[in-house]
C-alpha positions as a LaTeX table, in Angstrom:
\begin{tabular}{lrrr}
\hline
Residue & $x$ (\AA) & $y$ (\AA) & $z$ (\AA) \\
\hline
Met1 & 0.00 & 0.00 & 0.00 \\
Thr2 & 1.11 & 3.52 & $-0.66$ \\
Thr3 & 0.56 & 6.42 & 1.72 \\
Ser4 & 0.25 & 10.16 & 1.52 \\
Gln5 & 0.92 & 12.74 & 4.25 \\
His6 & $-1.35$ & 15.22 & 6.00 \\
Ser7 & 0.22 & 18.59 & 6.82 \\
Glu8 & 0.51 & 17.44 & 10.44 \\
Gly9 & 2.80 & 14.63 & 9.30 \\
Thr10 & 0.44 & 11.71 & 9.94 \\
Ala11 & 0.65 & 8.93 & 7.37 \\
Val12 & $-2.64$ & 8.34 & 5.55 \\
Arg13 & $-3.45$ & 5.22 & 3.56 \\
Lys14 & $-4.08$ & 5.81 & $-0.12$ \\
Val15 & $-6.93$ & 3.64 & $-1.34$ \\
Val16 & $-6.46$ & 1.95 & $-4.72$ \\
Leu17 & $-9.34$ & 2.79 & $-7.07$ \\
Gly18 & $-9.69$ & 0.54 & $-10.10$ \\
Leu19 & $-12.00$ & $-0.68$ & $-12.84$ \\
Asp20 & $-13.16$ & $-4.14$ & $-13.86$ \\
Thr21 & $-14.73$ & $-5.70$ & $-16.95$ \\
Phe22 & $-15.58$ & $-9.17$ & $-18.19$ \\
Gly23 & $-15.49$ & $-7.98$ & $-21.78$ \\
Asp24 & $-19.27$ & $-8.07$ & $-21.95$ \\
Ile25 & $-20.55$ & $-8.31$ & $-25.54$ \\
Thr26 & $-21.77$ & $-4.81$ & $-26.29$ \\
Gln27 & $-24.55$ & $-3.46$ & $-28.48$ \\
Gln28 & $-24.08$ & $-1.50$ & $-31.70$ \\
Pro29 & $-26.09$ & 1.67 & $-32.44$ \\
Asp30 & $-28.44$ & $-0.39$ & $-34.64$ \\
Gly31 & $-29.09$ & $-2.84$ & $-31.79$ \\
Ser32 & $-26.94$ & $-5.65$ & $-33.18$ \\
Arg33 & $-24.33$ & $-7.50$ & $-31.13$ \\
Thr34 & $-20.74$ & $-6.34$ & $-31.43$ \\
His35 & $-18.39$ & $-9.02$ & $-32.73$ \\
Pro36 & $-16.23$ & $-10.46$ & $-29.90$ \\
Ala37 & $-13.04$ & $-9.51$ & $-31.75$ \\
Gln38 & $-14.13$ & $-5.87$ & $-31.75$ \\
Val39 & $-15.07$ & $-6.08$ & $-28.07$ \\
Leu40 & $-11.53$ & $-7.21$ & $-27.28$ \\
Arg41 & $-10.10$ & $-4.25$ & $-29.18$ \\
Asp42 & $-12.53$ & $-1.96$ & $-27.40$ \\
Val43 & $-11.38$ & $-3.29$ & $-24.00$ \\
Val44 & $-7.81$ & $-2.28$ & $-24.90$ \\
Glu45 & $-9.06$ & 1.21 & $-25.79$ \\
Gln46 & $-10.97$ & 1.41 & $-22.52$ \\
Ala47 & $-7.85$ & 0.47 & $-20.58$ \\
Lys48 & $-5.78$ & 3.07 & $-22.45$ \\
Leu49 & $-8.30$ & 5.74 & $-21.50$ \\
Ala50 & $-8.29$ & 4.60 & $-17.86$ \\
Asp51 & $-4.49$ & 4.73 & $-17.78$ \\
Ser52 & $-4.42$ & 8.25 & $-19.23$ \\
Leu53 & $-6.88$ & 9.43 & $-16.56$ \\
Gly54 & $-4.90$ & 8.06 & $-13.62$ \\
Val55 & $-7.13$ & 5.09 & $-12.73$ \\
Asp56 & $-5.04$ & 2.84 & $-10.51$ \\
Ala57 & $-5.91$ & $-0.62$ & $-11.85$ \\
Ile58 & $-7.90$ & $-2.54$ & $-14.44$ \\
Thr59 & $-8.92$ & $-6.16$ & $-14.01$ \\
Leu60 & $-10.36$ & $-8.50$ & $-16.66$ \\
Gly61 & $-12.59$ & $-11.45$ & $-15.82$ \\
Glu62 & $-12.22$ & $-14.91$ & $-17.36$ \\
His63 & $-15.34$ & $-16.50$ & $-18.87$ \\
His64 & $-16.03$ & $-19.17$ & $-21.46$ \\
Arg65 & $-19.50$ & $-18.25$ & $-22.79$ \\
Asp66 & $-20.93$ & $-16.19$ & $-25.60$ \\
Asp67 & $-22.02$ & $-13.16$ & $-23.57$ \\
Phe68 & $-18.40$ & $-12.33$ & $-22.65$ \\
Ala69 & $-15.44$ & $-11.91$ & $-25.01$ \\
Ile70 & $-12.55$ & $-12.52$ & $-22.61$ \\
Ser71 & $-11.53$ & $-16.14$ & $-22.12$ \\
Ser72 & $-7.77$ & $-15.44$ & $-21.94$ \\
Pro73 & $-7.33$ & $-12.31$ & $-19.80$ \\
Glu74 & $-3.54$ & $-12.51$ & $-19.75$ \\
Ile75 & $-3.33$ & $-12.09$ & $-23.53$ \\
Val76 & $-5.58$ & $-9.02$ & $-23.47$ \\
Leu77 & $-3.59$ & $-7.66$ & $-20.52$ \\
Gly78 & $-0.40$ & $-8.16$ & $-22.53$ \\
Ala79 & $-1.86$ & $-6.00$ & $-25.29$ \\
Ile80 & $-2.87$ & $-3.41$ & $-22.71$ \\
Ala81 & 0.62 & $-3.49$ & $-21.18$ \\
Gly82 & 2.14 & $-2.39$ & $-24.47$ \\
Ala83 & $-0.36$ & 0.47 & $-24.82$ \\
Thr84 & $-0.22$ & 1.87 & $-21.26$ \\
Glu85 & 2.34 & 3.21 & $-18.83$ \\
Arg86 & 1.29 & 2.96 & $-15.21$ \\
Ile87 & $-2.04$ & 1.19 & $-14.61$ \\
Leu88 & $-2.00$ & $-2.11$ & $-12.67$ \\
Leu89 & $-2.99$ & $-5.09$ & $-14.84$ \\
Gly90 & $-4.98$ & $-7.90$ & $-13.24$ \\
Thr91 & $-7.71$ & $-10.47$ & $-13.59$ \\
Gly92 & $-11.06$ & $-10.50$ & $-11.87$ \\
Val93 & $-10.97$ & $-13.46$ & $-11.68$ \\
Thr94 & $-8.67$ & $-16.18$ & $-13.01$ \\
Val95 & $-10.57$ & $-19.45$ & $-12.54$ \\
Leu96 & $-7.80$ & $-21.36$ & $-10.80$ \\
Ser97 & $-9.94$ & $-24.46$ & $-10.21$ \\
Ser98 & $-9.98$ & $-25.34$ & $-13.93$ \\
Asp99 & $-6.44$ & $-24.22$ & $-14.73$ \\
Asp100 & $-2.96$ & $-25.39$ & $-13.82$ \\
Pro101 & $-1.33$ & $-23.31$ & $-11.05$ \\
Val102 & 2.13 & $-23.65$ & $-12.56$ \\
Arg103 & 0.96 & $-22.35$ & $-15.95$ \\
Val104 & $-1.01$ & $-19.56$ & $-14.28$ \\
Tyr105 & 2.07 & $-18.53$ & $-12.33$ \\
Glu106 & 4.28 & $-18.60$ & $-15.41$ \\
Arg107 & 1.83 & $-16.51$ & $-17.44$ \\
Phe108 & 1.54 & $-13.81$ & $-14.78$ \\
Ala109 & 5.26 & $-13.75$ & $-14.05$ \\
Thr110 & 5.73 & $-13.19$ & $-17.79$ \\
Leu111 & 3.10 & $-10.43$ & $-17.85$ \\
Asp112 & 4.76 & $-8.85$ & $-14.85$ \\
Gly113 & 8.10 & $-8.77$ & $-16.63$ \\
Val114 & 6.88 & $-7.27$ & $-19.89$ \\
Ser115 & 4.72 & $-4.68$ & $-18.09$ \\
Gly116 & 7.46 & $-3.44$ & $-15.78$ \\
Gly117 & 6.08 & $-5.00$ & $-12.61$ \\
Arg118 & 2.41 & $-4.07$ & $-13.09$ \\
Ala119 & 0.81 & $-7.55$ & $-13.10$ \\
Glu120 & $-1.44$ & $-9.03$ & $-10.45$ \\
Val121 & $-3.82$ & $-11.98$ & $-10.39$ \\
Ile122 & $-7.13$ & $-12.36$ & $-8.58$ \\
Leu123 & $-7.77$ & $-16.06$ & $-8.08$ \\
Gly124 & $-11.24$ & $-17.55$ & $-7.76$ \\
Arg125 & $-13.35$ & $-20.67$ & $-8.06$ \\
Gly126 & $-15.58$ & $-19.00$ & $-10.66$ \\
Ser127 & $-19.27$ & $-18.21$ & $-10.37$ \\
Phe128 & $-19.79$ & $-19.74$ & $-13.84$ \\
Thr129 & $-18.91$ & $-23.38$ & $-14.39$ \\
Glu130 & $-18.43$ & $-23.65$ & $-18.19$ \\
Ser131 & $-14.67$ & $-24.01$ & $-17.83$ \\
Phe132 & $-14.90$ & $-27.26$ & $-15.86$ \\
Pro133 & $-16.26$ & $-29.56$ & $-18.60$ \\
Leu134 & $-14.39$ & $-27.54$ & $-21.23$ \\
Phe135 & $-11.04$ & $-28.41$ & $-19.67$ \\
Gly136 & $-11.93$ & $-31.87$ & $-18.41$ \\
Tyr137 & $-12.71$ & $-31.28$ & $-14.74$ \\
Asp138 & $-15.50$ & $-32.84$ & $-12.68$ \\
Leu139 & $-17.84$ & $-30.36$ & $-10.99$ \\
Asn140 & $-18.08$ & $-32.79$ & $-8.08$ \\
Asp141 & $-14.50$ & $-31.74$ & $-7.31$ \\
Tyr142 & $-15.40$ & $-28.03$ & $-7.31$ \\
Asp143 & $-14.23$ & $-27.33$ & $-3.74$ \\
Thr144 & $-11.25$ & $-29.66$ & $-3.56$ \\
Leu145 & $-9.87$ & $-28.46$ & $-6.89$ \\
Phe146 & $-9.68$ & $-24.87$ & $-5.69$ \\
Ala147 & $-8.28$ & $-25.68$ & $-2.25$ \\
Glu148 & $-5.55$ & $-27.90$ & $-3.67$ \\
Lys149 & $-4.56$ & $-25.60$ & $-6.53$ \\
Leu150 & $-4.56$ & $-22.54$ & $-4.29$ \\
Asp151 & $-2.19$ & $-24.33$ & $-1.91$ \\
Leu152 & 0.22 & $-24.99$ & $-4.77$ \\
Phe153 & $-0.06$ & $-21.45$ & $-6.18$ \\
Ala154 & 0.72 & $-19.99$ & $-2.74$ \\
Lys155 & 3.88 & $-22.10$ & $-2.54$ \\
Leu156 & 4.98 & $-21.04$ & $-6.03$ \\
Arg157 & 5.05 & $-17.40$ & $-4.91$ \\
Ser158 & 8.24 & $-18.08$ & $-2.96$ \\
Glu159 & 9.93 & $-18.51$ & $-6.37$ \\
Arg160 & 12.16 & $-21.14$ & $-4.80$ \\
Pro161 & 12.24 & $-24.86$ & $-5.67$ \\
Val162 & 8.88 & $-26.39$ & $-4.77$ \\
Thr163 & 8.08 & $-29.89$ & $-3.57$ \\
Trp164 & 4.35 & $-30.55$ & $-3.50$ \\
Ala165 & 1.85 & $-33.39$ & $-3.93$ \\
Gly166 & $-1.93$ & $-33.48$ & $-4.33$ \\
Lys167 & $-4.82$ & $-35.41$ & $-5.82$ \\
His168 & $-5.60$ & $-33.51$ & $-9.01$ \\
Arg169 & $-2.18$ & $-33.09$ & $-10.68$ \\
Thr170 & 1.20 & $-34.79$ & $-10.75$ \\
Pro171 & 3.55 & $-33.97$ & $-7.84$ \\
Leu172 & 6.46 & $-31.56$ & $-7.99$ \\
Val173 & 9.84 & $-32.53$ & $-6.56$ \\
Asn174 & 12.29 & $-29.69$ & $-5.94$ \\
Gln175 & 10.91 & $-28.05$ & $-9.09$ \\
Glu176 & 11.84 & $-24.55$ & $-10.29$ \\
Val177 & 9.25 & $-22.42$ & $-12.12$ \\
His178 & 10.28 & $-19.69$ & $-14.55$ \\
Pro179 & 10.46 & $-16.79$ & $-15.16$ \\
Lys180 & 11.14 & $-15.17$ & $-11.79$ \\
Thr181 & 9.60 & $-11.80$ & $-10.95$ \\
Glu182 & 11.22 & $-8.69$ & $-9.52$ \\
His183 & 8.87 & $-8.79$ & $-6.50$ \\
Pro184 & 10.23 & $-10.15$ & $-3.18$ \\
Gly185 & 6.97 & $-12.02$ & $-2.59$ \\
Gly186 & 6.42 & $-13.27$ & $-6.13$ \\
Val187 & 3.46 & $-12.43$ & $-8.36$ \\
Pro188 & 1.10 & $-10.02$ & $-6.53$ \\
Ala189 & $-2.17$ & $-11.84$ & $-5.91$ \\
Trp190 & $-5.64$ & $-11.59$ & $-4.39$ \\
Ile191 & $-8.34$ & $-14.18$ & $-3.75$ \\
Gly192 & $-11.89$ & $-13.35$ & $-4.88$ \\
Val193 & $-14.39$ & $-14.17$ & $-2.14$ \\
Gly194 & $-18.17$ & $-14.16$ & $-2.42$ \\
Gly195 & $-18.85$ & $-14.18$ & 1.29 \\
Ser196 & $-18.44$ & $-17.52$ & 3.08 \\
Pro197 & $-16.55$ & $-17.56$ & 6.41 \\
Gln198 & $-14.46$ & $-20.53$ & 5.29 \\
Ser199 & $-13.29$ & $-18.64$ & 2.20 \\
Val200 & $-12.41$ & $-15.59$ & 4.30 \\
Val201 & $-10.25$ & $-17.59$ & 6.70 \\
Arg202 & $-8.58$ & $-19.48$ & 3.86 \\
Thr203 & $-7.23$ & $-16.25$ & 2.35 \\
Val204 & $-5.42$ & $-15.55$ & 5.61 \\
Gln205 & $-4.17$ & $-19.12$ & 5.94 \\
Val206 & $-2.45$ & $-18.97$ & 2.54 \\
Gly207 & $-1.34$ & $-15.35$ & 3.01 \\
Ile208 & $-3.06$ & $-13.90$ & $-0.05$ \\
Pro209 & $-5.30$ & $-10.81$ & 0.42 \\
Met210 & $-9.09$ & $-10.95$ & 0.01 \\
Met211 & $-11.11$ & $-9.22$ & $-2.71$ \\
Leu212 & $-14.78$ & $-9.19$ & $-1.67$ \\
Ala213 & $-17.21$ & $-9.47$ & $-4.59$ \\
Ile214 & $-20.22$ & $-7.48$ & $-3.36$ \\
Ile215 & $-22.88$ & $-7.59$ & $-6.06$ \\
Gly216 & $-26.07$ & $-7.12$ & $-4.05$ \\
Gly217 & $-27.42$ & $-5.66$ & $-0.83$ \\
Asp218 & $-26.06$ & $-3.10$ & 1.60 \\
Pro219 & $-22.25$ & $-3.32$ & 1.66 \\
Ala220 & $-22.41$ & $-2.99$ & 5.45 \\
Arg221 & $-23.74$ & $-6.55$ & 5.65 \\
Phe222 & $-20.23$ & $-7.69$ & 4.70 \\
Leu223 & $-18.71$ & $-6.03$ & 7.77 \\
Pro224 & $-18.69$ & $-9.34$ & 9.72 \\
Phe225 & $-16.54$ & $-10.85$ & 6.95 \\
Ala226 & $-14.13$ & $-7.91$ & 7.12 \\
Asp227 & $-13.97$ & $-8.31$ & 10.90 \\
Leu228 & $-13.37$ & $-12.06$ & 10.57 \\
Tyr229 & $-10.63$ & $-11.39$ & 8.01 \\
Arg230 & $-8.79$ & $-9.10$ & 10.41 \\
Ser231 & $-9.29$ & $-11.26$ & 13.49 \\
Ala232 & $-7.96$ & $-14.28$ & 11.58 \\
Gln233 & $-4.83$ & $-12.28$ & 10.72 \\
Gln234 & $-4.27$ & $-11.61$ & 14.41 \\
Glu235 & $-4.90$ & $-15.20$ & 15.44 \\
Leu236 & $-2.59$ & $-16.57$ & 12.73 \\
Glu237 & $-0.02$ & $-13.83$ & 13.45 \\
Arg238 & $-0.07$ & $-12.51$ & 9.90 \\
Asn239 & 1.19 & $-9.07$ & 8.97 \\
Pro240 & $-1.74$ & $-6.75$ & 8.11 \\
Met241 & $-3.26$ & $-7.74$ & 4.77 \\
Pro242 & $-5.18$ & $-5.31$ & 2.51 \\
Leu243 & $-8.89$ & $-5.71$ & 1.84 \\
Gly244 & $-10.38$ & $-5.11$ & $-1.60$ \\
Val245 & $-13.99$ & $-4.69$ & $-2.76$ \\
His246 & $-15.46$ & $-5.26$ & $-6.23$ \\
Ser247 & $-18.96$ & $-4.02$ & $-7.20$ \\
Pro248 & $-20.85$ & $-3.08$ & $-10.38$ \\
Gly249 & $-21.84$ & 0.43 & $-11.41$ \\
His250 & $-22.11$ & 3.11 & $-14.07$ \\
Val251 & $-21.28$ & 6.82 & $-14.11$ \\
Ala252 & $-23.07$ & 9.40 & $-16.26$ \\
Ala253 & $-23.60$ & 13.14 & $-16.17$ \\
Thr254 & $-26.68$ & 12.89 & $-13.92$ \\
Asp255 & $-28.26$ & 10.34 & $-11.62$ \\
Glu256 & $-31.27$ & 9.98 & $-13.90$ \\
Leu257 & $-29.22$ & 9.48 & $-17.06$ \\
Ala258 & $-26.99$ & 6.87 & $-15.38$ \\
Arg259 & $-30.01$ & 4.83 & $-14.31$ \\
Glu260 & $-31.70$ & 5.03 & $-17.68$ \\
Glu261 & $-28.55$ & 4.10 & $-19.59$ \\
Leu262 & $-27.85$ & 1.09 & $-17.38$ \\
Trp263 & $-31.29$ & $-0.36$ & $-16.67$ \\
Glu264 & $-32.07$ & $-1.96$ & $-20.06$ \\
His265 & $-28.66$ & $-3.65$ & $-20.29$ \\
Phe266 & $-28.52$ & $-4.61$ & $-16.62$ \\
Ala267 & $-31.93$ & $-6.26$ & $-16.87$ \\
Ala268 & $-31.08$ & $-8.17$ & $-20.05$ \\
Asn269 & $-27.88$ & $-9.53$ & $-18.52$ \\
Arg270 & $-29.47$ & $-10.33$ & $-15.17$ \\
Asn271 & $-32.45$ & $-12.10$ & $-16.76$ \\
Arg272 & $-30.31$ & $-14.17$ & $-19.10$ \\
Ile273 & $-28.23$ & $-15.47$ & $-16.20$ \\
Gly274 & $-31.34$ & $-15.76$ & $-14.06$ \\
Arg275 & $-33.03$ & $-18.07$ & $-16.54$ \\
Glu276 & $-30.05$ & $-20.40$ & $-16.27$ \\
Arg277 & $-30.13$ & $-20.36$ & $-12.49$ \\
Gly278 & $-33.83$ & $-20.22$ & $-11.77$ \\
Trp279 & $-33.96$ & $-16.60$ & $-10.59$ \\
Pro280 & $-37.08$ & $-14.42$ & $-10.96$ \\
Glu281 & $-37.11$ & $-11.68$ & $-13.59$ \\
Ala282 & $-35.35$ & $-8.47$ & $-12.56$ \\
Ser283 & $-37.70$ & $-5.61$ & $-11.72$ \\
Arg284 & $-37.14$ & $-1.87$ & $-12.02$ \\
Ala285 & $-38.04$ & $-1.50$ & $-8.34$ \\
Glu286 & $-35.33$ & $-3.99$ & $-7.39$ \\
Phe287 & $-32.83$ & $-2.17$ & $-9.60$ \\
Asp288 & $-33.68$ & 1.23 & $-8.10$ \\
Ala289 & $-33.40$ & $-0.16$ & $-4.57$ \\
Glu290 & $-29.91$ & $-1.51$ & $-5.32$ \\
Val291 & $-28.89$ & 1.87 & $-6.75$ \\
Glu292 & $-30.23$ & 3.75 & $-3.74$ \\
Ser293 & $-29.10$ & 1.55 & $-0.87$ \\
Gly294 & $-27.46$ & $-1.58$ & $-2.25$ \\
Ser295 & $-24.37$ & $-2.44$ & $-4.27$ \\
Leu296 & $-25.03$ & $-0.76$ & $-7.61$ \\
Tyr297 & $-22.80$ & 2.32 & $-7.82$ \\
Val298 & $-24.88$ & 4.21 & $-10.36$ \\
Gly299 & $-25.27$ & 7.94 & $-10.80$ \\
Ser300 & $-23.48$ & 11.21 & $-11.31$ \\
Pro301 & $-19.81$ & 11.47 & $-10.33$ \\
Glu302 & $-20.76$ & 13.02 & $-6.98$ \\
Thr303 & $-23.29$ & 10.29 & $-6.19$ \\
Val304 & $-20.93$ & 7.46 & $-7.12$ \\
Ala305 & $-18.00$ & 9.03 & $-5.29$ \\
Arg306 & $-20.00$ & 9.41 & $-2.08$ \\
Lys307 & $-21.20$ & 5.83 & $-2.27$ \\
Ile308 & $-17.69$ & 4.47 & $-2.88$ \\
Ala309 & $-16.25$ & 6.55 & $-0.05$ \\
Asn310 & $-18.97$ & 5.30 & 2.29 \\
Thr311 & $-18.21$ & 1.66 & 1.43 \\
Val312 & $-14.47$ & 2.19 & 1.88 \\
Arg313 & $-15.05$ & 3.76 & 5.29 \\
Thr314 & $-17.61$ & 1.16 & 6.39 \\
Leu315 & $-15.40$ & $-1.82$ & 5.56 \\
Asp316 & $-12.08$ & $-0.03$ & 6.12 \\
Ala317 & $-11.16$ & $-1.18$ & 2.62 \\
Asp318 & $-7.82$ & $-0.58$ & 0.91 \\
Arg319 & $-9.14$ & $-0.96$ & $-2.62$ \\
Phe320 & $-12.34$ & $-0.52$ & $-4.60$ \\
Asp321 & $-12.83$ & $-1.78$ & $-8.17$ \\
Leu322 & $-15.89$ & $-0.66$ & $-10.12$ \\
Lys323 & $-17.23$ & $-3.18$ & $-12.66$ \\
Tyr324 & $-18.03$ & $-0.61$ & $-15.31$ \\
Ala325 & $-19.22$ & $-3.00$ & $-18.05$ \\
Asn326 & $-22.67$ & $-4.42$ & $-17.32$ \\
Gly327 & $-24.42$ & $-6.42$ & $-20.01$ \\
Thr328 & $-24.76$ & $-5.03$ & $-23.51$ \\
Met329 & $-23.98$ & $-1.36$ & $-22.77$ \\
Pro330 & $-22.50$ & 0.31 & $-25.90$ \\
His331 & $-18.77$ & 0.97 & $-26.02$ \\
Gln332 & $-19.21$ & 4.75 & $-26.09$ \\
Gln333 & $-21.25$ & 4.71 & $-22.89$ \\
Leu334 & $-18.50$ & 2.67 & $-21.26$ \\
Met335 & $-15.88$ & 5.17 & $-22.42$ \\
Thr336 & $-17.89$ & 8.05 & $-20.98$ \\
Ser337 & $-18.30$ & 6.18 & $-17.69$ \\
Ile338 & $-14.55$ & 5.56 & $-17.51$ \\
Glu339 & $-13.80$ & 9.21 & $-18.28$ \\
Leu340 & $-16.09$ & 10.44 & $-15.52$ \\
Tyr341 & $-14.74$ & 7.84 & $-13.09$ \\
Gly342 & $-11.12$ & 8.79 & $-13.68$ \\
Arg343 & $-11.57$ & 12.52 & $-14.07$ \\
Asp344 & $-14.21$ & 13.24 & $-11.43$ \\
Val345 & $-15.05$ & 10.25 & $-9.21$ \\
Ile346 & $-11.54$ & 9.26 & $-8.12$ \\
Pro347 & $-10.43$ & 12.78 & $-7.06$ \\
Arg348 & $-13.72$ & 13.28 & $-5.22$ \\
Val349 & $-13.41$ & 9.94 & $-3.38$ \\
Arg350 & $-9.92$ & 10.90 & $-2.27$ \\
Glu351 & $-11.21$ & 14.29 & $-1.11$ \\
Leu352 & $-14.06$ & 12.66 & 0.85 \\
Leu353 & $-11.64$ & 10.21 & 2.49 \\
Gly354 & $-9.31$ & 13.05 & 3.40 \\
Glu355 & $-6.30$ & 11.61 & 1.59 \\
\hline
\end{tabular}
């Protein structure tokens, strides 16, 4: 974590403020779907804009379905690395359960090298399961796959020879993994957590910070998980670990415009996923309630900044990532949202937090 200084000389934590996208398939002006190849190019343009505006980080989610374009985040991040100068480059998330930890580590160590030390990985089990049959994994092993592979990944971060054995891959015996990074602790990493106590404690056990995915309800309801996270660090005698938060939202010139721009696309995305999972249809009343008091950060720059600052204070968070792409929202709306977030929201959040 970086710090700034008040005039009195007291060190003040500087919260990292980032952006996140899954590469959602966007909508063209005529209502047609944008080709996935164009969406990928648009994501690079979005990241370039974020970098130029001083946004701290951009993370790309991994999915293997036709409503999202990004199945290989590291490749897109490599393209972004060559087109940007300072922004952190991460995933949100890498589905570790259906990947090989050694290959994941190698890919991110490589990205870290070519980007000048800007890579990070957020590891998760994945809220979508398409990758499991695609890569030959049994969904009955959903929990054990993640636990075992996370254990190996954590050991790889030492960047020393690793000896390890498990059920789901061949063992390693005094094995070196290359390339090495320029970080003392290896590839910077987070673990994406949806909100189970076991997942919270596990992040502390392996020594990798927690990124809370808060996609519904009052963020304050996650305070017990933040408290558990910190108490576990004390009990396990860990050095203080940062806490991150990830939530969806959209910024426009006014509160009314932001809601109207997002609603149609939010509802289409929510209902498509809901039909797969047996959820009821999204309602406008539900949407408005989430905007007003839940975990949709939607509105003018002032409204969004105040809501982010409140969440950061409530959870004592060190990082907040806004998922700015939500469903089929057109590329130009996403660019405007990014511009307002970087130009207006981030400075206002820092002002509200007294940084």
